[in-house]
C-alpha positions in Angstrom: 170.6 39.5 34.2 172.8 37.8 36.7 176.0 39.4 37.9 179.2 37.6 38.5 179.1 36.0 42.0 175.3 35.9 42.1 173.4 32.6 42.4 169.7 32.1 42.1 168.1 29.1 43.7 164.6 27.6 43.2 162.8 24.5 44.4 159.5 22.7 43.8 157.4 20.0 45.4 156.7 17.5 42.6 154.7 15.2 44.9 152.0 17.8 45.5 151.5 19.0 41.9 148.1 18.4 40.3 147.6 17.0 36.8 147.3 20.5 35.2 150.5 21.7 36.8 152.3 18.5 35.7 151.1 18.9 32.2 152.2 22.5 32.1 155.7 21.5 33.3 155.9 18.7 30.7 155.1 21.1 27.9 158.3 23.0 28.7 160.5 20.0 28.1 162.3 19.0 24.9 161.0 16.0 22.9 164.1 14.0 24.2 163.3 15.0 27.8 159.6 14.1 27.4 160.6 10.7 26.0 162.9 10.0 28.9 160.2 11.0 31.4 157.9 8.5 29.8 160.3 5.7 30.4 160.3 5.9 34.2 158.7 2.9 35.8 157.5 4.7 38.9 155.2 7.8 38.7 157.0 9.5 41.6 160.3 9.3 39.6 158.6 10.6 36.5 157.1 13.6 38.4 160.4 14.5 39.9 162.2 14.4 36.5 159.6 16.5 34.8 159.5 19.0 37.6 163.3 19.3 37.8 163.8 19.9 34.1 160.9 22.3 33.8 162.3 24.3 36.7 165.7 24.3 35.1 164.3 25.7 31.8 162.2 28.3 33.5 165.0 29.5 35.7 167.4 29.8 32.7 164.8 31.8 30.9 164.4 34.1 33.8 168.1 35.1 33.5 169.0 34.2 29.9 166.4 35.9 27.8 165.2 32.9 25.9 161.8 30.9 26.0 162.0 27.8 28.2 161.4 25.4 25.3 164.4 26.8 23.3 167.2 25.9 25.6 169.7 23.3 24.3 172.3 21.5 26.4 175.6 19.7 25.8 177.8 17.5 27.9 181.2 18.8 28.9 184.5 16.9 28.9 183.9 15.6 32.5 180.2 14.8 31.9 178.9 18.1 33.4 175.9 19.5 31.6 176.4 22.9 29.9 174.1 25.5 28.2 174.7 25.7 24.5 175.2 29.2 23.2 175.5 30.7 26.7 178.9 29.7 28.1 178.7 32.3 30.9 175.5 30.8 32.2 176.0 27.9 34.6 173.4 25.7 36.3 173.1 22.7 38.6 170.0 20.4 39.1 169.1 17.9 41.7 166.0 16.0 42.7 164.5 13.4 44.9 160.9 12.2 44.8 159.7 14.9 47.2 161.8 17.9 46.3 163.5 19.2 43.1 165.9 22.2 43.0 167.9 24.2 40.6 170.7 26.8 40.9 171.8 29.2 38.2 175.0 31.3 38.3 176.9 33.6 36.0 180.5 32.5 35.1 181.2 30.8 38.4 181.0 27.0 38.7 178.0 25.9 40.7 176.9 22.6 42.2 173.7 21.6 44.0 172.3 18.6 45.8 169.1 17.7 47.6 168.4 14.6 49.6 165.6 13.3 51.9 166.3 11.8 55.3 164.1 8.9 54.4 166.9 7.4 52.3 168.3 4.3 53.9 171.7 3.4 55.3 172.7 6.8 56.6 175.2 5.2 59.0 178.7 6.0 60.5 179.9 2.8 58.8 179.1 4.2 55.4 180.9 7.4 56.4 184.0 5.3 57.2 183.9 3.9 53.7 183.4 7.1 51.7 184.1 10.2 53.8 187.3 11.8 54.8 188.6 10.5 58.2 187.9 13.9 59.8 184.2 13.8 58.7 183.7 10.2 59.9 185.3 11.0 63.2 183.1 14.1 63.7 180.0 12.0 63.0 181.0 9.5 65.7 181.1 12.2 68.3 177.4 13.0 67.9 174.5 11.3 69.7 173.1 8.4 67.6 169.8 10.3 67.0 171.7 13.2 65.3 174.0 11.1 63.1 171.6 10.5 60.2 170.9 14.2 59.7 174.6 15.1 60.0 175.5 12.4 57.6 173.1 13.8 55.1 174.4 17.3 55.6 177.9 16.2 54.8 176.7 14.0 51.9 174.9 16.8 50.2 177.8 19.2 50.7 180.2 16.7 49.1 177.8 16.0 46.2 177.3 19.7 45.5 181.1 20.1 45.5 181.9 17.4 43.1 179.1 18.6 40.8 180.5 22.1 40.8 184.0 20.8 39.9 182.7 18.7 37.0 184.7 15.7 38.2 181.8 13.8 39.9 182.4 11.3 42.6 185.4 10.0 40.7 187.3 12.8 42.3 187.3 10.7 45.5 185.0 11.7 48.3 187.7 11.1 50.9 190.0 13.7 49.3 188.1 16.7 50.6 186.3 17.5 53.8 183.6 19.7 55.2 182.9 21.0 58.7 179.3 21.7 59.9 177.8 24.6 61.8 178.2 26.7 59.7 179.3 24.5 56.7 182.7 25.2 55.4 185.3 23.5 53.2 188.3 22.3 55.2 190.6 21.0 52.5 190.4 19.8 48.9 192.7 18.4 46.2 194.7 21.0 44.2 192.9 20.4 41.0 189.7 21.8 42.5 191.3 25.2 43.1 192.1 27.1 46.3 189.9 26.5 49.3 189.3 30.2 49.6 187.7 30.3 46.2 184.8 28.2 47.4 181.6 29.3 49.0 179.1 26.7 50.4 175.7 27.1 52.0 173.0 24.7 53.3 169.3 24.8 54.0 166.4 22.6 55.0 163.7 23.9 52.5 161.3 21.2 53.8 161.3 19.2 57.0 163.3 16.0 56.6 165.3 17.3 53.6 168.8 18.9 53.2 169.9 21.1 50.3 173.5 22.1 49.7 175.0 24.6 47.3 178.7 25.0 46.3 180.1 27.9 44.3 183.6 28.2 42.9 184.7 31.7 42.0 186.6 31.7 38.8 
């Protein structure tokens, strides 16, 4: 059982799973999730979806005492997914084609994001449009070869933050800012709570990928 302040993190490689593993993952999904998986046009997207939701269910079972197939989910007021019947159990899910990840926490709000460096348009110009001025300025001080990775670090931190708040990107990505090395929240709008209540962390679980985690202590 998780204690308050604890977070458990897991990740999988959907692109390397064999047919038997994929079938085992799919068997854990609800009928609705299986139907949605079948509607994906590209096999890589279907694999990532199946792996992510199987991982979510297995991790919740590891800490919530219920078989993976029995979990039910609802959508909160701000569109954030919630666990039915276990209001103290929080989770966040993220995936790209080559990596899926899930974080589970007790009571505290949690957000998670994973991205691959292969995604296009990781440019300072995009940072000028969507990031806080402090973040965009920091990116421009870096050598050109380092900017795509630093952009992705900030992007995943910001995505994990808005997912933890439940507001999504409608919060306004320019209204809060992160510093890197080590990652830390510099400022945020008052509706997201005190800056001191937030913990953030970041890893590269695979070469060419960044994973960011945000936790708000309630």
